[in-house]
N, C-alpha and C positions, 0 to 999 in steps of 0.2 A: 709935673703933671698932677700929682696928688691922688693916685688911685688908693682906695681903701685896701686893707689886706685881703678882704674877701673878693674884691674886684680883680686884684692882681692874681689871686689864686685861680679865679674863673678864667682869666685871660691865659694863664699858663696851661690850664686844662684844655682850653680850646685849641691852643697851639699844638699840644700833644695829640689831641684828637685828630687834627688836620694831618699830622705826621704819621697817623696810623696807630698810635699808641693807645693803650687802655687808659681810660680816665675815670676819676671819681665823678660823682654827681656834680652838677653845676647849679649853684643857687640862682633861682629865677630872678630875684631882685638884683643881684650882681650882674647877671647877663643883660637885663633890661637897661641897667645903668651904662653898661659897656655899649649897648646898641645906641643909646642916646648920645654917647660920645663919638660914635662912628667906628668903634673898635670891634664890634661884632654885628652880625645880622642873623635874623631868624628866618628859617624856611621850613618847608614841610619835613625836611630831614632833620631838623633841629638847629641848634645854635652853631654858628661858624665864625671863626676869626676873620677879620678883614685885613687888608694890607696895612691900614693905619694901625690896627691892633698889633700886628706883628712888629711894626716899628716902635710902637709904644712899649712893648715888652722888652725890646732891646735897650730902651732909654731910661726906664724908670722902674722902681720897685714900689711897694706899698708906702704910703705917706708917713706912717708911724714907725717905719724901720729906721733904726739908728744907722748913721753912716758907718760903712765898713762891716755891717752885720749881715751881708749877703750870704746866702747858703753856698757852701762849697761841697763838692763831691770828691770822694777819695778814689 
């Protein structure tokens, strides 16, 4: 899919926000790009991840991430 690192971070933040978590700020340029891709939408309440965005988050990471370099939690 080829999301930039910033777009991927914004998408993760939107997913966390939807789940009720505290999130860092979301870059407007990244959020607009996600909206153009159909992965986010803008409303009066702010940015929201779409079903397509949730699926994209499951399938892909940032385009410049090396294979096998995914974050792991302990």
